[in-house]
N, C-alpha and C positions, 0 to 999 in steps of 0.2 A: 719404460722406452726400449723397444727389441734392440737388442745388442748384438752384433759382426764381429767377426774381426778384420784386422787391416789388410791381411792377407786374403778374406775374399771381398773386400769392398774395392780391391784394387786390382783383382783375380783379371788372369790373360790366359784363353785356354794355347795358344802358343803364341811364338815370337810374331810381333807384326797385328798383332789381331787387337780388335778394341772393343772387342766382347766384355762388358758389364753385368754386375749381378743385376743391375734393373731392369734389366733386357729380356732375363727369365724371371725375374717377379713380375713382370708388367703380364706375360704370355700368361703364366700364373694363377694371376690375381681373377677368381671365379666370378664368372661374369659379362665378363667382355668378349671374346669371342674373337676370332682370328679378323671380323670387320674393326669390331671395335678398339682394337690394338691399332690396326693400321688407319683407322679416322682419328686417334691421340699420338699419332706419329705424326699424321699431317699436321694437323693443330700444333704440337708443341715440338715439332724437329726431334728426339729423342728419348729415349726412358727418362735418362734422369730428368730432365725438364719437368717430364711428368710426374715424377715423384717429387718436385718440388712447387708445385700447384697448390692452390691449398682447397678445402670445400668447396667452397664459393666460386672460385675458378674453374672447379672441372665440373661442374653444376650448370654453371651461367654461360662459360667461354666455353665450354668444351662440349656442354648441353648431355651429360652424361647424367643415369639414373641417380640419385641419394645413396643407394645403399652400393651402387657400386664404386661413387665416389668416396663412399668415408673406407671402404675395403682397402683403396690404392692409400687413403691419406694414411691409414692405420698399417698400410706395408706388410697388408695378410697375405703376400705371396713370397714373403722372402724368404721363410724358412725351407720352405719347397724347393725354391731357387738353390740355395746352401748345397742342398739335399742333390739337386740334380747335379750342380759344380760337381761336389765329389764321384758321383756315379759316373759324370761324363771321363772323369780323371783314373778310375779305375779301368775301364774299358776303352780308354785308349782313342774315343768319340770328340770328334773337334765340331763345337754347337758357334754356329755363326749366326751376328745378328744382321739385319736387313742393311741398316745403318753402318756394317764392317766394309772395307774395300773388296774384301775375300767372298761378298755376297754375289752370287752370278745376277749380275745387271736385267739380264731377260726375265725375271724370276719377279724382281720387282717394279717390274712394268702392269704387270696385271691388279686389278683391284682388289681380290682378297687375297695378295701375296701371304704366306705365314712369314712372322718378323722373326722366326727363329726355325733355321732349319740344322738336324743334326746327320754328321756326316761321317762314315769312316772310309780311310782309305783318300786318293790327292782330292783337295781341295780344287786344285788348278783344276784339274778337267772339267768342273762344273764350266770354264770360260771357254773350254774351245769351241768349235765350228759345230754345235750341236745339233741332230736331226734325229726326230723320235720315231719308234716303229712300233706300233702295237697289232694286237689282232688278237683273234680266237685262241680259245684255250684248247680248242678241238680241230688244232692244225695238220689237213692234209698235206700227201708229202708235193704237194704243188707252191702252197703255203712254205712248209721247210725252204723248198727250192728257189723260190721269191726272194728270199730272206737272203739267203746264201749268197745268190748271183750278185741282187742288187746293193750288199752290204760290201761285198768285193769288191764291184766298180767303182762304189764311192771309193772304199780305202785308198785304188789305185790316181784317182783322178785329184780326191780332194786334200791337202793338207789338214795340217792339225784338227781332225774328226775327229767326235764323240756321237757315239750311238746309243741314247738314251731308249728305258723302256723300264718293264715292272716288275721284273724278274718271274712272273707266272708261268705255269705251264705252258705251251705250244708258242706261240710267237713269239712271246716275249723272251724267254728264254733261247728262242733260234737267235734272234738277233744280237742277245747278249754271245750266245756261243760264236757266230759268226763273225762280230767284230774281233775276239781274241784271236780266232784263226786268222784273221788278216792283221794282227799286231796294232786295232785301232784300240782308244781307250772305250772305255762304254760306264753307263752311269745307272744305276737301279734303283727306282726308287718305291719304296714299301712302305706297307699301310700298317706297321707295326714299330714298335721302338727298339732302336738299334742297344744292344749286337748282333741279337736274333736276326731273321727274315722270315718271312711268309711267302711259300712251302716252307716246312723247313727240310724238304729233300733238296730244296736247292742251297744248303750251306757252303757244300763244297764249292757248286758254281762262283756264290757271294765272295767267299775266300778268292775265288781264280781273279775273279772281277779285280777284286784290291790288290793282290799280285801283280797283275801287269798294268798299274798306271791309274786306274779308273775306280770307283767310289762308290757306297750304298750310301743312300741320305731318306730321313725321314723327318716329317713334322710332327713326331708325335714324341716325348719326354715319356721316361721310362715308369711313369706310373700309370700310363695309360692301359685301360683294358679293352682286350677286341673286339670288334663292331663291325661291324659289316657295312658298315657307314664310310668309315675310314678310305676304303678301297674307291671308293667315288670320290673322293674328297683330297686323293694321292693324284688322282687323275687329271686334276689341273696343274700340277705339280708337272710332269709329263710331257701336257699341251706348252707351257707355257718354257719348258726348261728349251726348245726346240725350235728351229727356225721356220723348221714346217714337220706335219707328222703324216706318216707315212702309215696307211692302215693298209695290211697284207692281205689277209682276209679275216670276215667276221657275217656273224649271222643278222638277222635283219633286227633282232633285240640284243645285241653284245654292245658288252660295255666298252670295248672298242669305240662305239659310234660315239660314245658322252665322252669321250678323249678329243675325237676329231670335233663334235661340235662345239666344247672349250677350246679347242686351238681355233675354232674359226672365230671366236668370240671373240679372244685375243689378238687378230689379227694375224695371225699365222697361216701360214699357206699347209691345205691340208689336199693332200694324195692318197687315190687308192691305185690297189694291184687289180684286173680285172680279172674275173675266173670264171669257169665254166655256167652258161645260163642257168641246169638245173641244177648246180651243185650249192645247198644250201648254208654252204659254208664261208660262201660267196656272195650271198644274197645279198647281205650288207654292204658291202665294197661296190658291189654293181649297180646299188640304191642308187649310192654315193656319187657315183658318176652320172646316173641316169637325172636324176634330180640337180644335177652341175653344183652340188652341194663340194664335190671332189674332182680334184684334176686327173686322168689316165696315167696312171707312169710304167712305163713295164722295162726301163732301165736307167740305171745309174744317171746315162745323160740327161733323161727326162729331168729328175730330182732333180740335178745342179740345173740346169736351166729354169727349172718352176723358181728355185730358189735364187735364182739371178747368181750363183756361183761362177765364179772365174775358172771356166777350164780350160784356158790358154797356157797353163805352167804344164814346165817341162813333167812327161808323164811315162820316160824312154820308150819313145818312139820306136826304136830300131826293134823293139820285140814285139814283134805280130801274133795275135793268138789266132787260131782258125776255128770262127766259129761251128765249122761245124765238125771238127775234130772229136768230140763226145756226143754227137748224136746218138740215136737208134737206130736201126734200121728202117721202123716205120716212119721215124723220122727225116730220117733220107729219102724215103722212097715218095711220101708228101714233097720232100721238097722240090726232088725231080718232075713233080706235076708241071713246074714253073720252066719252061721251055726258055722262056726267052727275059725282056724286061718288063713285059707289059701284067698288068695287074690281072687278079683273078679274083671274081665272087666265091661266097661261098657255097653257091652251087653250082660252079664248075669246078671248084676243087672236088664237089662229092662225087661229081658226074665223071673226071677222072680218076678218081684215086677209089672209089666205088665205097667209100666210108659214110658209116651213119654221123650224123649231126653231132651226137655226144664225142664220137671218137675225134672227129674232124677237130670240134673245139679244143681239144685238151693236146692235141698233137698240134697246132696252130699257135698257143698258150707257150707251147715248151718252147719251139722255133723262136717264137716273138723273144722269150726271156733269154735266148741262146744267141740273138742277135743276127736271126739269118733270114726273120721276114719282117715286114711291119704291116700294123693296120691303117689302110688309109680312109677316108669318109667314105660312106653308103655301103660297109661294110667287106672291102674289097681288100685284098693282101698283096702284097708286093715282094718279091725278092732281093735282098739283099747282097748277099755273095755267089 
């Protein structure tokens, strides 16, 4: 018979947690996988009940293959679970089971939820009002500005906010940094075991996230070896944690589109920031909008309205920001083409400004993000200030 200490049997990772060794042992039973664990939890309610089941109950009632059922009865995953507990203790990692109160409710809603998540930092950040930001690693200045202004706008309007992303280069790291700049907790979901992060160049950023009330999250135990497929599977966690997903910039085949697809499958709101029509970095986002798979957003208010978040909360109305304050001379010149409140077409703006289509599109986008103009149906633009 496998022996284990009373300490391990009744182990809790922190005060108030109900995580047990059975939870870890279940996910470490070879052959089960994420959906197999979810199936057993649906049948038996919790991991303890699974390990109390007989071989015949597991094969007949739970319809498991006999080899997997025998592995559960033999408690094959328990030694690995004991080692994982000690590893988590050494590295100050919180392991949370889907049956724990601390487990984020939105993540539990998806059919392929991870039964165990590993967390460094503030677990409570996962239960805030989360929105996911994703996009290309080859971010342009347009994408960086979009991240900065959208998140700053949300921070000013939405209490209890949390920004979720994947700590990758480009849009992900820009979203995390924008959150930190605006004193908003941010959660990074990584595709590697903790306490390390991928890419390693963002180790300092990860520590900054933790230091400012955020968290680093993974579903992978310490024994996991690197595989590219883990980046795809971590995207489902990013998609699930947010009430909605904003795709800032993405190429047509970008990984951010996978996250957007998953968010849609999980009945989350998918939003995209439009970009220049000839810019490959925006080809994926523009396609999402054109194919009606994402809602076009150009401001924090657009995002909040799509998510039906309450915007009536006090936001220091006495302080008014002039949207034209930081405009470039070219942006001011284009804004001057609007002589009154009448909307103008792109063709009219090209004629009035003397600009080519590409330059005009870039400046119009900048003015939209600044809140100085807005796009109307029929490719018309209206001045707002």
